[in-house]
Structures are given as C-alpha cells and as structure tokens.
C-alpha positions in Angstrom: 0.0 -0.1 0.0 1.3 3.4 -0.9 1.0 6.5 1.2 0.4 9.9 -0.5 1.7 13.0 1.2 0.9 16.4 0.1 3.8 18.9 0.5 3.3 22.6 1.2 4.7 23.5 -2.2 1.8 21.6 -3.8 -0.8 23.3 -1.6 0.7 26.7 -2.3 0.5 26.2 -6.1 -3.1 25.0 -5.9 -4.2 28.3 -4.4 -3.2 30.1 -7.6 -5.1 27.8 -9.9 -8.6 28.5 -11.3 -11.5 26.2 -10.4 -11.3 24.6 -13.8 -7.6 23.9 -13.4 -8.2 22.5 -9.9 -10.9 20.1 -11.3 -8.4 18.8 -14.0 -5.7 18.4 -11.3 -8.2 16.4 -9.2 -9.0 14.2 -12.3 -5.3 13.6 -12.8 -4.8 12.6 -9.2 -7.8 10.2 -9.4 -6.0 8.5 -12.4 -2.9 8.3 -10.3 -4.8 6.7 -7.5 -6.3 4.1 -9.8 -2.9 3.4 -11.1 -1.4 3.0 -7.7 -4.2 0.7 -6.5 -4.6 -1.4 -9.6 -1.4 -1.1 -11.4 -3.3 -0.5 -14.6 -3.1 2.9 -16.2 -6.4 4.3 -17.4 -6.9 5.7 -20.9 -5.0 8.9 -21.4 -2.9 8.4 -18.2 0.5 10.1 -18.8 3.3 9.4 -16.4 6.9 9.9 -17.2 10.1 9.8 -15.2 12.1 13.1 -15.2 15.0 12.5 -13.0 15.8 10.2 -10.1 12.5 9.8 -8.0 10.7 12.7 -9.7 7.8 11.9 -12.2 5.6 14.2 -14.2 1.9 13.3 -14.4 -0.2 14.9 -17.2 -3.4 16.6 -15.9 -4.4 18.0 -19.3 -2.7 19.4 -22.4 -0.9 22.2 -20.5 -1.1 21.2 -16.8 1.3 18.9 -15.2 1.8 17.5 -11.7 5.1 16.7 -10.2 5.3 13.8 -7.9 8.2 11.9 -6.1 7.9 8.2 -5.5 10.3 6.9 -2.7 9.5 3.3 -1.6 5.9 3.3 -0.5 5.6 7.0 -0.2 4.2 9.2 -3.0 4.9 13.0 -2.5 2.8 15.6 -4.4 5.4 18.2 -5.2 4.0 20.8 -7.6 1.3 21.5 -10.3 1.7 23.9 -13.1 2.4 24.4 -16.8 5.6 23.5 -18.5 7.5 26.7 -17.7 6.4 26.6 -14.0 7.5 23.0 -13.7 10.9 23.9 -15.2 11.4 26.9 -12.8 10.3 24.8 -9.9 12.8 22.0 -10.7 15.6 24.6 -11.0 14.7 26.0 -7.7 14.9 22.7 -5.9 18.2 21.6 -7.2 
C-alpha cells in the first residue's frame, strides 16, 4: 500500500489555480490513485520519469503534476504548466 503525502509546495501552487484547473488536477490525481491501486493505467494516463525519483503526471494538455515516488511514499510536489515546472525543478536543485 502506498501513502500519498501532500507537500506545502503543492498546496501553495493549488491556491493560484482556477477552479477549472483544480478540477483537472483532481482528475489527474484520481487517475494516479487508480494506477497506484490497480497497477493498470487508465486511458490517457500520462506518467513519465524526469530524474531520479521525480515523475511528471499529465493533468491536461498544459497542466502537469510533479510527484516523487520513494519506496511506499508518493509525494505531491507541484502542479503547473511546462514553464512553471521547469522553474520549480531549477529552484529545488
């Protein structure tokens, strides 16, 4: 069983999102949950490894969710568009 932990950086970026973007992020996270429980990706589920333990989950055409998978822990790191994701990754390194 995997444990999902929401980090403050993820909560902070959600506050800046519109309600439409928040619903798309929720839908992406539901797809992630289905994948973690069943091991089967749903149609349109996009998850790719970026570096080390960091993965990018596609919420829609422009929105991405950064997660980190370390053992049984899944950390929700950040949500944003491509440029915001790039800036976030540079600031963390």
